[in-house]
C-alpha positions in Angstrom: -35.6 42.8 -84.6 -33.6 39.7 -85.2 -31.0 41.2 -83.2 -33.7 41.9 -79.9 -35.1 38.2 -80.2 -31.6 36.7 -80.2 -30.7 38.8 -76.9 -34.1 37.9 -75.2 -33.4 34.1 -76.0 -29.8 34.5 -74.7 -30.9 36.3 -71.4 -33.4 32.9 -71.2 -30.8 30.5 -72.2 -28.5 32.2 -69.4 -31.3 32.2 -66.8 -32.1 28.6 -67.5 -29.0 27.6 -67.1 -28.9 29.3 -63.5 -32.0 27.5 -62.5 -30.3 24.4 -63.6 -26.7 24.9 -61.7 -28.9 26.3 -58.7 -31.4 23.6 -58.4 -28.0 20.9 -58.5 -26.4 23.0 -55.8 -29.8 23.2 -53.5 -30.0 19.6 -53.8 -26.6 18.9 -52.8 -27.2 21.1 -50.2 -29.8 19.4 -48.6 -28.6 16.4 -49.5 -26.0 17.0 -46.9 -28.2 18.6 -44.3 -31.0 15.9 -44.2 -28.0 13.1 -45.0 -30.6 11.3 -47.6 -30.8 11.6 -51.4 -32.9 14.3 -52.7 -33.7 14.9 -56.2 -34.9 17.7 -58.0 -36.3 17.9 -61.5 -35.2 20.6 -64.2 -36.7 23.8 -63.3 -38.7 25.8 -65.2 -37.4 29.3 -66.0 -39.4 32.7 -66.6 -39.2 36.4 -66.6 -42.6 37.8 -65.5 -43.8 41.1 -64.3 -44.2 42.1 -60.8 -48.2 41.8 -60.6 -48.2 38.2 -62.1 -46.4 36.5 -59.2 -49.5 36.1 -56.5 -51.4 35.0 -59.8 -48.3 32.5 -60.1 -49.3 30.9 -56.8 -53.2 30.9 -57.1 -54.1 34.4 -56.2 -53.6 37.3 -54.2 -56.0 35.6 -51.6 -54.7 32.5 -51.3 -52.5 31.4 -48.4 -49.0 30.7 -48.7 -45.7 29.8 -46.6 -43.2 32.2 -48.0 -39.3 32.3 -46.9 -38.4 36.1 -47.8 -34.9 38.1 -47.4 -33.0 40.8 -48.7 -30.0 40.5 -51.8 -27.5 42.9 -50.7 -24.3 43.6 -53.5 -23.7 45.3 -56.4 -27.5 43.7 -57.8 -29.9 44.3 -54.9 -33.2 43.2 -55.1 -35.3 40.6 -53.3 -35.9 36.9 -52.8 -39.2 34.9 -52.1 -39.6 31.4 -51.8 -43.4 30.7 -51.9 -45.2 27.1 -51.2 -48.8 26.5 -50.4 -49.6 24.8 -47.0 -50.1 21.3 -48.6 -46.7 21.7 -50.5 -45.1 22.7 -47.0 -46.6 19.8 -44.9 -45.3 17.4 -48.1 -41.9 18.9 -48.2 -41.6 18.5 -44.5 -42.9 15.1 -44.3 -41.2 13.8 -47.5 -38.1 15.7 -47.6 -37.2 16.2 -43.9 -39.3 13.5 -42.6 -40.9 15.6 -40.3 -44.9 15.2 -40.0 -46.3 18.2 -39.2 -49.8 18.0 -37.3 -51.4 21.0 -38.3 -50.2 22.7 -41.9 -52.2 26.0 -40.5 -50.3 25.5 -37.2 -46.4 24.7 -37.6 -44.2 24.3 -34.6 -41.4 25.9 -33.7 -39.0 23.0 -35.3 -41.3 22.9 -38.4 -41.0 26.6 -39.0 -37.4 26.8 -38.4 -36.9 23.7 -40.9 -39.1 25.2 -43.6 -37.1 28.2 -43.1 -33.8 26.2 -43.3 -34.7 24.7 -46.8 -35.8 27.8 -48.0 -32.5 29.9 -47.0 -30.5 26.8 -48.9 -32.5 27.1 -51.9 -32.2 30.7 -51.9 -28.6 30.6 -51.4 -28.1 28.0 -54.0 -29.6 30.2 -56.8 -28.1 33.6 -55.7 -24.5 31.9 -55.4 -25.3 30.7 -59.1 -26.1 33.5 -60.3 -23.4 35.3 -58.6 -20.9 32.8 -60.2 -22.5 33.7 -63.6 -22.2 37.6 -63.6 -19.2 38.0 -61.2 -21.2 40.3 -59.2 -21.3 40.7 -55.5 -24.6 39.2 -54.1 -25.2 38.0 -50.6 -28.6 37.3 -48.7 -29.9 38.5 -45.4 -31.0 36.7 -42.6 -34.2 34.8 -44.0 -37.8 35.7 -42.4 -40.8 33.0 -42.6 -44.4 34.1 -42.8 -47.9 32.6 -43.3 -50.4 34.7 -45.4 -51.9 35.6 -48.1 -49.8 36.3 -51.5 -50.7 39.4 -51.9 -50.0 40.3 -48.2 -46.8 38.7 -48.3 -45.5 40.3 -51.4 -47.0 44.0 -50.1 -44.9 43.3 -47.0 -42.0 42.6 -48.6 -42.2 45.7 -50.6 -43.0 47.8 -47.2 -40.1 46.2 -45.8 -37.4 45.7 -48.7 -38.7 49.3 -50.5 -39.3 50.1 -54.0 -39.4 46.9 -56.2 -38.1 46.4 -60.1 -41.3 45.5 -62.6 -39.7 42.3 -63.4 -39.3 39.0 -61.5 -37.2 35.8 -62.1 -39.6 32.8 -61.5 -38.1 29.6 -61.0 -40.4 26.9 -60.4 -38.5 24.1 -58.0 -39.6 20.7 -57.6 -38.8 18.1 -55.3 -38.9 14.7 -56.6 -39.8 12.0 -53.5 -40.0 8.2 -55.7 -43.6 9.1 -58.0 -44.6 12.2 -56.0 -43.7 15.9 -56.5 -43.4 19.0 -54.4 -43.5 22.1 -56.0 -42.5 26.0 -55.0 -42.4 28.7 -56.6 -38.8 30.6 -56.3 -38.9 34.7 -57.0 -36.1 37.1 -57.5 -37.4 40.4 -57.5 -34.0 42.8 -58.6 -34.1 46.2 -57.7 -35.2 48.6 -60.4 -31.8 48.9 -61.6 -30.6 45.2 -61.1 -31.5 43.7 -64.2 -29.6 45.9 -66.7 -26.9 45.4 -64.5 -26.8 41.5 -64.6 -27.5 41.5 -68.2 -24.7 43.7 -68.9 -22.3 41.5 -66.8 -23.3 39.1 -69.5 -22.8 41.3 -72.6 -26.6 41.5 -73.1 -28.0 44.5 -73.2 -31.4 44.8 -71.2 -34.4 46.0 -73.0 -38.3 45.8 -71.5 -39.6 42.6 -73.1 
């Protein structure tokens, strides 16, 4: 029992470090893209079941923006970066300097900017995980959608095939003065990928 707890704690320590490094890399990349300082809080990291993802963003019927892509390589899976419409509007306005006229109907430029921000975040976290594990992992071209959270997750499931039962959640918070803009980043490895990830770190993967 003590060994199992140690393994679980070590897994979370590794995942938190991935989140911290990924957030730092993402902030640097966004700063370079936008030519302005971008700060990000230390992310909150946790493992959760696939069925809990929609609840984390307000429920299956909650309207959200989502950047999603497929992870290919030695540990394939799926990536989602999910924002509420208000968070998307604030992110575009405060971070990218783009004022959205209507949060429900973003322009092509606004959608492109949001997609690129999500792409940079996903790439930063994925690179951190790949560096930590020495596994080859690379993203496909991202897509952006606005729909109910449950519909987006179902679409991802149909597009990308079977998803694993476990997800890695990284709560990402952008800091703009005293304001905070929150988004959720989800990595949902294929069923066989989480064991590969932790095996590469010398930690046996067991369901918690």
